C-alpha positions as CSV (number, residue, x, y, z in Angstrom):
1,X,140.8,48.7,100.5
2,X,144.0,49.3,101.3
3,X,145.0,48.9,105.0
4,X,141.8,47.5,106.1
5,X,142.0,44.4,108.4
6,X,138.2,43.8,108.9
7,X,135.8,42.5,109.5
8,X,133.8,44.9,107.6
9,X,136.6,46.1,104.8
10,X,140.0,44.1,104.1
11,X,142.7,44.3,101.8
12,X,144.5,41.2,100.8
13,X,146.8,41.1,103.5
14,X,144.4,41.8,106.2
15,X,142.1,39.4,105.1
16,X,144.9,36.7,105.3
17,X,145.9,38.7,108.9
18,X,142.1,38.5,110.0
19,X,141.9,34.8,109.6
20,X,144.7,33.7,110.9
21,X,144.1,35.8,114.0
22,X,140.3,34.1,114.1
23,X,142.3,30.7,114.6
24,X,144.6,32.1,117.5
25,X,147.5,32.6,114.9
26,X,149.8,36.0,115.0
27,X,151.2,36.6,111.5
28,X,152.7,39.7,109.7
29,X,150.5,42.7,108.3
30,X,151.4,43.0,105.0
31,X,151.9,40.4,102.1
32,X,155.5,41.0,101.6
33,X,156.3,39.9,105.2
34,X,153.5,37.2,105.3
35,X,155.7,35.8,102.3
36,X,158.8,35.9,104.4
37,X,157.0,34.3,107.2
38,X,156.0,31.4,105.1
39,X,157.3,27.9,104.5
40,X,157.8,27.9,100.7
41,X,155.7,25.1,98.9
42,X,156.1,24.0,95.4
43,X,153.1,24.7,93.2
44,X,152.3,21.0,92.5
45,X,152.2,20.6,96.3
46,X,150.0,23.4,97.5
47,X,146.8,22.3,99.5
48,X,143.7,24.2,100.3
49,X,144.7,27.3,103.0
50,X,147.9,27.8,101.5
51,X,148.8,31.0,100.4
52,X,149.0,32.2,97.2
53,X,151.3,35.3,96.9
54,X,152.0,37.5,93.4
55,X,154.8,39.2,92.7
56,X,158.4,38.4,93.6
57,X,160.2,37.4,96.4
58,X,160.7,40.8,98.0
59,X,158.3,42.7,95.8
60,X,155.0,40.4,96.6
61,X,152.0,42.6,95.8
62,X,149.2,40.7,96.4
63,X,147.9,37.4,98.5
64,X,145.0,35.6,98.5
65,X,144.2,32.1,100.3
66,X,144.2,28.9,97.9
67,X,140.6,26.9,98.3
68,X,141.3,24.0,96.3
69,X,140.9,23.2,92.3
70,X,142.6,26.3,91.1
71,X,140.2,28.6,93.4
72,X,141.1,31.1,95.9
73,X,139.7,33.5,98.5
74,X,140.8,37.3,97.9
75,X,140.1,40.5,98.5
76,X,140.6,41.8,94.6
77,X,140.5,45.7,95.1
78,X,139.1,48.8,96.8
79,X,135.2,48.6,96.4
80,X,134.7,44.7,95.7
81,X,134.0,42.2,98.1
82,X,135.7,39.0,99.3
83,X,135.1,36.3,97.2
84,X,136.1,33.0,95.5
85,X,138.1,33.3,92.2
86,X,139.9,31.2,90.1
87,X,144.0,31.7,90.8
88,X,144.1,33.9,87.3
89,X,148.0,33.4,86.3
90,X,150.5,30.8,86.6
91,X,153.0,33.4,88.1
92,X,152.8,33.0,91.9
93,X,154.3,31.8,95.0
94,X,152.7,29.2,97.1
95,X,153.7,30.0,101.1
96,X,152.2,27.7,104.2
97,X,151.6,29.1,107.6
98,X,150.8,26.2,110.1
C-alpha cells in the first residue's frame, strides 16, 4: 500500500524505514532518498541487510532488503504481504546504511 509505514501495512520504503526505526536509526521515507543516503556498494560485495534499489540514480522506484543467496525481503505491491523473494533482475543498485 503506497505510503504505508507499518506495522499493519507497508509500502517498500516504509518497510525499510520501519525496520531501521526498530533498530534505533532514522532514515529517509522514500526509496529515492534512501538511495541518496546510502553508501554505494558494488553488487558483488553486497551482504545481508544491504538495500537493493530498482531504477536508476535520481529515479529509484522500489527497494528491498537483501537476505543473502539471491533473495530479498520486500513489500512488493498493494494487497501483497511482506515476503522473502528472489532478486528478480540483475538491473539493480546496492546501498548500505549502517
